[in-house]
N, C-alpha and C positions, 0 to 999 in steps of 0.2 A: 768767218776768219779770213783775213787777207793781209798781204805784205804791203805796207805803205811805202817804206823806203829801204834802200840798200846802199851801203857804201863799202868799197874795198880799197885796201892799200897794199901794194906789192903782191897782189894775187895773180898768179900765172902771168899773162901778158899785160896786166894793168898796173900802172904805177899808182894811179889814184882815179877813182870814179865814184860818182854819187848819182843815184836815180830815184825818182818818185814815180810810183806806179798807179795805174787805174785799177779799180776794184774788179773790172771785167777782163777783157782780153788785152794782153801786152805782147808786142811782137818785136823781136830783135832781128834785123836784116843786115846783110853784108856778105862779103866774099868769104869763101872757106879760109879758115885760119885767122879771121879778123878778131875772134874772141867772143862770138855769140854764145857758144856752148859754155864757155867759162863763167858767164853770168848765171846760167842755170845751175852750174855746179856750186857757185857761191850761195845760191838760195838753198840748194840741197844741204850744204854745210849747216846753215842756220836751223834747218829742220831736223837733221839726222846726225849732226856732229861729225860728218865725214864727207869725203868726195864720193861722187857716184862712180867715178871712173878709175881712181887710183887710191889704194889704201895707205900709201905713204904720204903723210901730211907734209913733210919737208919738201917733197917734190912739187908742191903747189906754190912754193915761194918763188917770186920773180927772180930771174937770173941776175946775180950781182948784188942781191940784197940778203938780209939775214932774218927777215920775219915777214909774215903777212897778217893782216887784220881784216875781219869781215864784221860789219855791224848791220843790224836790221831792226826795223820796228814793225811788229805785227799789231793789227787791231783784232782783238778777240773778245766777243761779247761786249763791244763798246769800249773796252779798256785797252790802252796801249801797253805792249810788252816789248822791252828792249832786250835783244839777244846779241851777244858779242862772242866772237871766236878769234883767238890769237894763237899763232904758232911761231916759235922762235927756234932757230937751230940749236940742237943739244939741250932743249928744255921741254918740259911737259906741256902739252896742249892746254890752253886755258879756255874755259867755256863758262859764260856768265848769263844769267837771266836777271834783268833788272838790277845789274851791278853786283849780284851775289854769285859766288862760285858754286858750282855743283860739286857735291861729294863724289857722286858717281854719274858719268855721262848717261848711263842707262836710264836715269831718272828723267832725262829730257825727252827721250824717245817717246813719241806719241802725243806730246803736248801740241805740236804744230805739224800735223800729218801732211804728207806730201806723196805724190805719185809722179814718177818720171818715166817718160817714154822716149827711148833713144835707139838709133840704129845698132848700138852695141847690144841691145836686148836680144838680137838674133841668137846669141849664145844660149839663151834659155831653151831654144828649140834644137840647135845643132850640136851643142856641147854635152858633157856628161850630166849625170843625175844631180851632182852637187849644185849646179846652176839652178835647177828646178826646185830643189830643197831650199836654196837661198831665197828664191822668190816667195815661197810659202812663209818662211821665217820672217822675212821683211814685213809682210802684211800683218801677220799675227802679232809681231813684236810691237807694232804701233798701236795695238789695241789692248795688250795684256803684258804688263811689266813682269809678272811672275813667269810667264812663258820664256821670256828672254833670260831670266835668272836660271831657270831649270835647264835651258838649252846650253848655256855657258857651263853650268855645273856638269851636265852630261858629257860634254866634249872634254872637260878636264879629266873626268874619271876614265873616259875612253882612252886618253893618252896614257894614263897610269896603268890601265889594264893591259894595253898593248906592250908597254915597256916591261911589265912583269912577264908576259908571255915570251917576249924575246929573251929576257934574263933566264927563264926556265929552260929555254932551248939552248942557250949558251953554256949554262952551268950544269944542266941535267938535274938540278934540285927543284922538285915540284913543291909548291907552297899552296896547298888547297885552302888553307884558312884565309890567307891574304886574298887569294882569288875570289873566295866567297864574299869577303868584305866589299871588294870592287863590284862584284855582281849585284849585291844588294843596293849599292849606291846607283849603279847603272839602271837597275830596274825601277827604282823610285823616281828618278828624273825622266827616264825613257818612257814610262807609262803615262806620265803627265803630258809630255810633249806629244806622244802618239794620240791621246784622246783629244787634245786641242787641235791637232792637225786633222783628225777624222771629222770632228765637229765643224771645223772651218770649211773643209771641202764639201760637206753636205749643204752648207749655206751658200758657198761660193759658186759651185758648178751651175745652178740654175741662172744666177746673175750673169755669169760668163756666156752661157748659151743665148740669153736674150740679147746681149750686146753684139755677139757675132752674127746672129741672124739679122739684126738691123743693118749692120755694116755690109753684109753680103746680099741683102735683099732676099733672104731665105733661099739662096741659090745653092748652098753647100751644106752638107751634113758633117758636123765635127763632133769629136768626143774629147773629154777631159777626164782621165781616170787616175785616182790615187791608189798606189800600190804600196803595201807594207807587209813585212814578214809577220808583224803582230796582228794582222787581220786573220791569219790562218791558225795561230795558236798563241797561248799566253807567253809573256816574255820570260819568266823563270824557267818554264819547261823548254823553251827554245834554246836558252843559254846552256842549260844542262845537257841537252842533246848535242850541242855543238862544241863541247869542251875539248874533245880529242882533235877535232878538225882545227879549232883555234890554236891548239898547241903545235900542231904540225905546220900551220901557215904562219904562226907567230903574230897573229892579229885577230881582232874580234870580228867575226863574220856575221853576227846576228845583232840587230838593233835598229833604232830609228835613223841611224846614219846611213842605212841602206834603202831608205824610203825613196820612192820614185813617182813621178807624174808622167803618165802616158798621154801624148797628143796624137790624135788621129783625124783624118779627113776621108770621108766615104769608106771608113773601116780600115784604112791603110795609114802607116806612120806618116805624120805630117812632115817629118824631117826628110823623108825620101820622096814623097809623092805630092807634097804641096808646092805650088808655084811660088815665086818670090812675092807676088801680090797676096796670095792666100796666106803665106807665112806671116807677112806683115799685118794683115787683117787679124790673124789669130793673136799675134802679140798685142796689138792695140786693144782687142777685145779683152784679153787678160788684164791689161793695165786699167782699162775703164771699169772692169768688174772689181778690180782692187779698189778703185776710187769709190765705187758705189758701196762696197762692203765697209770701207773705213767711214764713209758718211753715215751709214746705218748704225755702226757701232759707237761713233763719237758724238753724233747728234749735230755736227756742223760740217761744213764743206772743206775738204783738204785743198791744198794747192795742186794744180795740174800743170806739169811741165812737158811740153812736146818739142823734142829736139829733132829737127830735120826729118819730119815724118811723111811729107808729101811725096817724096821720091818713091817710085814703084807702086803707087796707088793710082788707080784710074780716077778720072774726074768725078764719076758718080760716087765712089767711095769717099773721096776727099770732101765732097759737099755734104754727104751724110754724116761724116765724122764731125765736121765743123757745125752742122746743125745740132748734133748731139751735145757737143761740149759747150755750145753757146746758149743752150736752153736753161731753164731754171733748176735742173738737176745738178748743174755744175756751178762752181764759184769763180775764183780768180784763175786765169789761164795765162801761161807764158809759152810763147812759140818762137822757134828760130827757123829762118829760111833764107836762102840766098837771093830770092826774087821778091822785092818789096811790092812791085805792081801785081804779081800773081796773088799774093796774100791779100792785098787790099781789094782786089776784084772778087775773091772768094767771099770775103765778109760783106762786101757790098751786095752781092747776090742774095745773101740770106739776111740782109738788113741788120747787121750787128756792128756796133762801133768798136774801134780798137785804138790803142795808143801805140805809135810806131817809134822805135828807136833804131837809128842807123849806126852801125858799128864799123869802124875803120881802124884797123891796126891798134886796138886797145884804146881808141877814143870813141866817145859816144855822143851822138847828136839826137836829142829827142827829149 
């Protein structure tokens, strides 16, 4: 699978642009703020129906205009697939595949899988557990539609259960029957999400370890550990034991919304003890493992988007990374960087062709 063409109208800093891509490596170069990353985000929209950086669709509309349109043509198994996304102020987002509207955007997720690596990903390491759960959910959702449905359902029930706990605290009227109904719904969806996450991590962790060791040249020992309350006891029993605590705190303290991923280097937390280069290598290994997992599950190669990733990596790791993503295990790659000469020299050293686009203030030459 690869993206043949992309066109945007009134998207971020672009009035209009149309690009035709190579099946291999495509590079966007230009100064900071020129719009390189915006092109990656447009591709992300086509694959996952949303921006990678900002959940509010209308904030992607070019200033002074009322709508944006993104169109793309994918080649998948030799057949062309036309994907279109349109957002107009005060109207529902439109998303079409081969000119047909989707009933649910969730039905599109996973058809054109994609992995993005960005400086913003540092939040996976330094921010709270929600970021790490989001990473897991993003990977599994691209391979399993039912997972996404159950996760959405779980979160809806969780909101309702928390609202009930608050109402009980405010009114003093305990409603064990309604609480029991919410518990049953929470358990049904939560158990399925937990099992999927557990199975995913068992498959994913060895892949991650392989990629990190390659990037670091076996110089560092890292760990990736999945933690869940449901690993220690069954969900119904845990909920039962936590009822009084939940009533006091007015929120649900047990469940898969408390799951965590622990990152370590040489037995110490990566967040505190990893250097900037080590943290970046860790993130890149996570994303490349995501790519490998999606490839295994889907049977074809996802798109790989690398946004400004050379900063804070030494030359050895940069060369290893580019060797890795340019070999036969990877398909179409999109890269942004401020230095065109540097990128061209990197790929010249490893004897890989690329298509170069020079971006200047929302204008593209290439």
